C-alpha positions as CSV (number, residue, x, y, z in Angstrom):
1,M,68.5,48.8,-7.0
2,K,71.4,46.6,-8.3
3,A,71.1,46.0,-12.0
4,S,71.4,42.5,-13.1
5,R,74.3,41.7,-15.9
6,T,71.6,40.8,-18.3
7,N,69.5,44.3,-17.6
8,V,72.9,46.1,-18.3
9,T,73.5,44.1,-21.5
10,T,69.9,45.1,-22.7
11,V,69.9,48.5,-21.5
12,G,73.4,49.0,-23.5
13,L,72.6,47.7,-26.8
14,M,69.3,49.7,-26.7
15,A,71.3,52.8,-25.9
16,V,73.7,52.3,-28.5
17,A,71.1,51.5,-30.9
18,G,69.4,54.6,-30.3
19,L,72.3,57.1,-29.8
20,V,74.2,55.8,-33.1
21,A,70.6,56.3,-34.7
22,A,70.8,59.8,-33.8
23,I,74.5,60.9,-34.7
24,G,74.2,59.1,-38.0
25,A,76.7,57.8,-40.3
26,G,76.6,59.1,-43.3
27,P,73.7,59.7,-46.0
28,A,73.0,55.9,-46.3
29,L,71.3,56.1,-43.1
30,V,68.2,57.7,-44.4
31,S,67.5,54.2,-46.3
32,G,65.8,52.9,-42.8
33,A,66.5,50.0,-40.9
34,D,68.2,48.0,-43.7
35,H,66.5,49.4,-46.9
36,L,69.0,49.8,-49.7
37,D,71.8,49.6,-47.7
38,A,75.0,48.9,-50.0
39,P,75.5,49.0,-53.9
40,T,74.7,45.3,-55.3
41,V,71.1,45.3,-53.4
42,K,70.1,48.9,-54.7
43,T,70.5,47.6,-58.2
44,D,67.9,44.8,-57.7
45,K,65.5,45.4,-54.6
46,R,64.4,41.6,-54.9
47,I,67.6,40.8,-53.0
48,D,67.5,43.4,-50.7
49,I,66.5,42.6,-47.2
50,T,64.6,45.4,-45.1
51,D,64.1,43.5,-42.2
52,I,63.9,40.1,-40.2
53,Y,61.8,39.1,-37.3
54,V,61.9,36.4,-34.7
55,A,59.2,35.7,-32.4
56,R,57.2,33.2,-30.5
57,R,53.9,32.0,-31.9
58,G,52.2,29.9,-29.1
59,A,53.6,27.5,-26.9
60,S,55.2,25.3,-29.3
61,R,56.2,27.2,-32.4
62,T,58.6,30.2,-33.6
63,S,58.1,32.4,-36.4
64,L,60.7,33.6,-39.0
65,I,59.9,36.8,-41.1
66,L,62.2,37.7,-43.9
67,N,61.1,41.1,-46.1
68,V,63.0,42.1,-49.3
69,N,61.8,44.6,-52.4
70,P,61.8,47.8,-49.8
71,L,59.3,50.9,-50.6
72,T,57.1,48.6,-53.2
73,S,54.0,51.2,-54.2
74,P,50.4,50.5,-54.6
75,A,50.9,50.7,-58.1
76,G,53.9,48.2,-58.1
77,A,52.2,45.5,-55.6
78,K,50.6,43.8,-58.4
79,T,53.7,43.1,-60.0
80,A,56.2,42.5,-56.9
81,A,58.1,39.3,-57.2
82,F,61.2,37.4,-55.7
83,R,64.1,37.0,-58.0
84,P,63.9,33.4,-59.3
85,S,67.9,33.2,-59.5
86,A,68.4,34.2,-56.0
87,L,69.0,32.1,-52.7
88,Y,67.2,33.3,-49.7
89,E,68.2,31.9,-46.2
90,W,67.6,32.3,-42.5
91,K,70.5,31.1,-40.4
92,I,70.3,29.8,-37.0
93,D,72.9,29.2,-34.7
94,T,71.9,27.1,-31.6
95,T,75.3,26.9,-29.9
96,G,76.2,30.3,-29.1
97,D,79.4,30.5,-31.6
98,A,78.0,32.7,-34.1
99,I,78.1,29.8,-36.7
100,A,74.8,28.4,-38.3
101,D,73.5,25.2,-37.1
102,V,70.4,25.3,-39.1
103,A,69.3,26.9,-42.2
104,Y,66.2,27.5,-43.9
105,R,66.7,27.9,-47.5
106,I,63.8,29.2,-50.2
107,R,64.1,29.5,-54.0
108,F,61.3,30.9,-56.5
109,G,60.6,29.8,-59.7
110,P,59.7,31.7,-63.0
111,V,57.5,34.9,-62.5
112,A,54.0,34.0,-64.1
113,T,51.7,37.1,-65.0
114,M,47.9,36.0,-64.4
115,S,45.0,37.4,-66.5
116,D,44.6,40.2,-64.1
117,G,48.0,41.6,-64.3
118,T,49.1,40.0,-60.9
119,V,52.3,37.8,-60.8
120,Q,53.1,34.5,-59.1
121,Q,55.5,32.1,-58.5
122,S,56.2,28.6,-57.1
123,F,58.5,28.4,-54.1
124,E,60.4,25.9,-52.0
125,I,61.7,25.8,-48.9
126,R,64.7,23.3,-47.8
127,R,66.2,22.6,-44.4
128,A,69.5,22.1,-43.8
129,T,71.8,21.4,-40.4
130,G,75.2,20.8,-39.1
131,A,78.0,21.5,-41.7
132,A,76.0,21.7,-44.5
133,A,74.1,24.9,-42.7
134,R,77.3,26.8,-42.8
135,T,77.6,27.2,-46.5
136,N,75.4,29.4,-48.6
137,A,73.8,26.5,-51.1
138,W,70.7,25.1,-52.5
139,S,71.0,22.0,-50.4
140,G,69.0,20.2,-47.5
141,T,65.7,18.4,-47.0
142,R,62.6,19.9,-48.9
143,I,60.0,21.0,-46.2
144,V,57.7,23.1,-48.1
145,L,56.3,23.3,-51.6
146,G,54.2,26.4,-52.1
147,T,52.8,29.4,-54.3
148,T,53.2,32.9,-53.6
149,T,50.2,34.9,-53.0
150,R,48.7,37.1,-55.7
151,A,48.1,40.8,-55.0
152,G,44.7,41.2,-53.4
153,R,44.1,37.6,-52.7
154,S,43.7,35.9,-49.6
155,P,46.8,34.1,-48.1
156,R,47.9,31.1,-49.5
157,I,49.3,29.1,-46.6
158,A,51.6,26.1,-47.3
159,T,52.0,23.3,-44.9
160,V,55.4,22.6,-43.8
161,L,57.0,19.0,-43.3
162,G,57.3,18.4,-39.8
163,G,54.8,20.9,-38.9
164,G,54.2,24.8,-39.4
165,S,53.2,26.8,-42.1
166,A,54.7,28.6,-44.9
167,F,53.8,31.9,-46.9
168,A,55.3,34.2,-49.4
169,G,53.8,37.3,-51.1
170,V,53.5,41.1,-50.9
171,R,52.5,42.5,-47.8
172,D,52.7,46.0,-46.1
173,D,55.8,47.3,-44.7
174,P,56.0,46.7,-40.9
175,F,58.6,49.0,-40.2
176,F,57.2,52.5,-39.1
177,F,59.3,55.4,-38.4
178,D,59.6,59.3,-39.2
179,L,62.4,59.2,-41.4
180,V,62.0,62.8,-42.4
181,G,61.9,64.4,-39.0
182,F,64.8,62.2,-38.2
183,T,66.8,63.5,-41.4
184,H,66.0,66.8,-40.9
185,F,67.2,66.1,-36.8
186,K,70.3,64.2,-38.0
187,A,71.5,66.8,-40.5
188,R,71.3,69.7,-37.9
189,L,73.0,67.7,-35.3
190,L,75.8,67.2,-37.4
191,A,75.9,71.0,-38.3
192,G,76.6,71.6,-34.7
193,S,72.9,72.7,-33.2
194,T,72.1,71.6,-29.7
195,D,68.8,73.6,-29.4
196,E,66.1,71.1,-28.7
197,A,63.4,72.9,-30.5
198,D,65.4,73.1,-33.8
199,L,66.4,69.7,-33.5
200,F,63.3,68.5,-33.3
201,S,61.1,70.7,-35.2
202,D,60.3,68.7,-38.0
203,F,59.2,65.6,-36.8
204,T,55.4,65.6,-37.1
205,G,54.6,61.8,-36.2
206,T,54.0,60.8,-40.3
207,D,55.2,57.1,-40.9
208,T,57.8,57.7,-44.0
209,F,56.9,54.0,-44.7
210,A,53.0,54.2,-44.6
211,G,51.6,53.1,-47.9
212,T,54.6,50.9,-48.9
213,N,54.9,47.3,-49.0
214,V,57.4,44.4,-49.0
215,S,57.9,40.8,-50.4
216,A,57.7,38.7,-47.5
217,I,58.7,35.4,-46.3
218,V,57.1,33.9,-43.4
219,L,57.5,30.6,-41.7
220,D,56.7,28.7,-38.7
221,V,57.9,26.2,-37.4
222,P,58.3,24.0,-34.1
223,N,60.5,25.2,-31.3
224,A,62.3,21.8,-31.7
225,A,63.4,22.8,-35.0
226,V,65.1,25.9,-33.9
227,G,66.9,24.5,-31.0
228,G,64.2,23.7,-28.5
229,F,62.2,25.5,-25.8
230,G,64.5,27.8,-23.6
231,R,67.4,27.6,-26.2
232,H,69.4,30.8,-26.8
233,I,69.8,31.1,-30.7
234,G,71.1,33.9,-32.7
235,V,69.6,34.4,-36.2
236,W,70.3,36.3,-39.3
237,A,69.1,36.3,-42.8
238,T,71.4,36.1,-46.2
239,V,70.7,36.6,-49.8
240,S,73.0,34.9,-52.6
241,I,73.1,34.9,-55.9
242,R,75.0,33.1,-58.7
243,Q,78.4,34.2,-59.7
244,N,81.0,32.1,-61.7
245,Q,78.9,29.3,-61.3
246,Q,78.7,29.3,-57.4
247,W,76.5,30.9,-54.6
248,V,77.8,34.4,-53.5
249,Q,76.5,36.0,-50.5
250,V,75.5,39.8,-51.4
251,E,73.2,40.6,-48.4
252,R,72.8,39.7,-45.0
253,M,70.8,41.2,-42.0
254,A,70.0,40.6,-38.0
255,R,69.7,43.8,-35.9
256,P,68.2,46.7,-37.3
257,A,70.7,49.3,-38.8
258,I,74.0,47.8,-37.9
259,N,75.4,47.8,-41.3
260,T,74.0,51.4,-42.0
261,V,75.1,52.9,-38.7
262,F,78.5,51.6,-38.3
263,N,79.9,51.3,-42.0
264,N,80.5,54.5,-43.4
265,T,81.6,53.9,-47.2
266,K,79.9,51.9,-49.9
267,A,82.9,49.4,-49.9
268,E,82.6,48.9,-45.9
269,K,78.7,48.2,-46.6
270,E,79.1,46.3,-49.4
271,A,82.0,44.0,-47.4
272,A,79.8,43.8,-44.7
273,N,77.0,42.1,-46.5
274,R,79.3,39.4,-47.5
275,L,80.6,38.6,-44.2
276,R,79.8,35.7,-41.6
277,P,78.6,36.7,-38.1
278,T,82.1,35.1,-37.0
279,D,84.2,37.6,-38.9
280,D,82.3,40.6,-37.5
281,R,84.7,41.5,-34.6
282,A,87.6,41.6,-36.6
283,F,86.1,43.7,-39.6
284,D,83.6,46.2,-37.4
285,H,85.3,46.7,-33.9
286,S,87.2,49.8,-34.4
287,N,84.3,51.3,-36.3
288,V,81.8,50.6,-33.3
289,I,84.5,52.1,-31.0
290,D,85.0,55.1,-33.3
291,T,81.1,55.8,-33.3
292,L,80.8,55.5,-29.4
293,D,83.7,58.0,-29.3
294,A,81.9,60.5,-31.5
295,I,78.7,60.0,-29.2
296,G,80.9,60.6,-26.3
297,H,81.6,64.0,-27.8
298,V,77.8,64.5,-28.3
299,L,76.9,63.7,-25.0
300,D,79.6,65.9,-23.1
301,V,78.5,68.9,-25.1
302,N,75.1,68.1,-23.6
303,H,76.2,67.9,-20.3
304,R,75.2,63.8,-20.2
305,P,77.5,61.2,-18.9
306,R,79.4,59.4,-21.7
307,Y,81.0,55.7,-21.8
308,T,84.1,55.0,-20.4
309,A,86.3,53.2,-22.5
310,A,86.0,49.7,-20.5
311,Q,81.9,50.6,-21.3
312,E,82.3,51.1,-25.1
313,E,84.6,47.8,-25.2
314,A,81.7,45.7,-23.5
315,I,79.1,47.3,-25.8
316,A,81.0,46.5,-28.7
317,N,81.2,42.7,-27.6
318,V,77.5,42.9,-27.4
319,L,76.8,44.1,-30.6
320,L,79.3,41.9,-32.6
321,P,78.8,39.6,-33.8
322,D,75.5,40.6,-35.2
323,V,72.8,38.2,-34.7
324,L,69.4,38.7,-33.9
325,T,69.4,36.9,-30.2
326,F,66.1,34.9,-29.3
327,K,65.3,32.7,-26.1
328,V,62.9,30.2,-28.0
329,G,59.7,30.2,-26.5
330,D,60.0,33.5,-24.8
331,A,57.4,36.1,-25.3
332,S,59.0,39.2,-24.5
333,G,59.8,41.3,-27.8
334,F,63.2,43.1,-28.8
335,L,65.5,42.5,-27.9
336,N,64.6,38.9,-27.5
337,G,63.9,38.3,-30.8
338,R,61.8,41.4,-32.7
339,R,58.2,41.4,-33.3
340,P,56.8,43.6,-36.4
341,A,54.7,45.8,-33.5
342,N,58.0,46.2,-31.5
343,D,58.2,50.3,-31.5
344,V,62.2,50.3,-31.5
345,I,62.4,53.9,-32.4
346,D,60.7,55.2,-29.3
347,A,62.8,52.9,-27.1
348,E,66.0,54.2,-28.5
349,L,64.7,57.8,-28.4
350,S,64.0,57.4,-24.9
351,L,67.3,55.9,-24.0
352,L,68.9,58.4,-26.1
353,S,67.6,61.4,-24.0
354,N,67.7,59.6,-20.7
355,G,64.0,59.5,-20.9
356,Q,63.4,63.3,-21.9
357,Y,62.5,62.4,-25.7
358,T,60.3,59.4,-25.7
359,S,58.8,59.4,-29.3
360,D,59.1,60.0,-32.8
361,G,55.3,60.5,-33.0
362,V,54.8,57.1,-34.7
363,N,53.8,54.8,-32.3
364,A,52.1,51.8,-34.4
365,N,52.1,50.6,-38.2
366,D,49.7,52.2,-40.2
367,K,47.6,48.9,-40.7
368,A,47.0,46.5,-38.2
369,F,49.0,43.4,-37.6
370,L,47.1,40.0,-38.1
371,T,46.7,37.9,-35.1
372,V,47.0,34.7,-37.1
373,F,49.5,33.5,-39.8
374,P,51.2,35.3,-41.9
375,Y,50.7,38.1,-39.3
376,L,51.5,41.1,-41.7
377,A,48.8,43.2,-42.6
378,A,47.6,43.0,-46.1
379,P,49.5,44.9,-48.9
380,H,48.4,48.5,-50.1
381,L,47.2,48.4,-53.3
């Protein structure tokens, strides 16, 4: 069967994700999808994006999820909060040029400690379009006024002006992965081992992120608000903080692990978090090609076909700029957006091994996802 261009692109991207994850690019890879990926965000988990998700919700809505505060323990869930002085944003490109056409901006009020020891914050969401969406600024039309959900309480759901729902609060971390097994696999691979029993001996099927929480922002909006049904969009998230009386972007994420995998030094990771997608090719193209060349060497040793130079170039052009692509209204999951339940790791392992290794043993989240808003499971307390 002749593969279509779309199928080749999808398989190429998935293969790169899996192969790169296996090779690794330095110790920071053990942080997970985007957990604690660069120096600035390591100083304050409240501004560290762990994952973002984009998915169809019914025939007429799109859901956006932005998670921060990685590895929050059950004991820490009661006091987990968002940073009041930070600006959280979803950026949405509706025209295919990697420039934001729509921005959803979220800010939180001061942290109030309640009588039972839990905390609560007010929050506001604004929507900006056009040139105003391209900047990192607290501007736009106010569409939500809400209050975060206290740990252990039923979700407080705010109404969105123009239709939709909004939520903010601590939830179970939806990312699932045997990180311990992978860490040992990577170390042995980098040490030169090619013995399969040795490489995979520490995969136990234990979800490293089981029992941990994140602080989640969940927003459902009408499809028309993000480009309209059938529109191909690109989504990414940013966090900015005040420096020298202006908003400075210090964190950015779209596809899982792009910064972690392709940028090797702390300086590179920090710089990548401050870029706009339009800067990605100039900044990261050589890193992507170098990583694919390293992957090619491993494939050669294991008597597997490697990428040609032309294929490497094509894959780099798919990966960069780094945005999470989504066809509005399409129900399929990753790589069409990303649903919390999507088992990205298994797909990557299968493609890495030409179907010989099909699972890290962790096939689902440790808690069942909700079928209704806000979709993420209740936190561990």
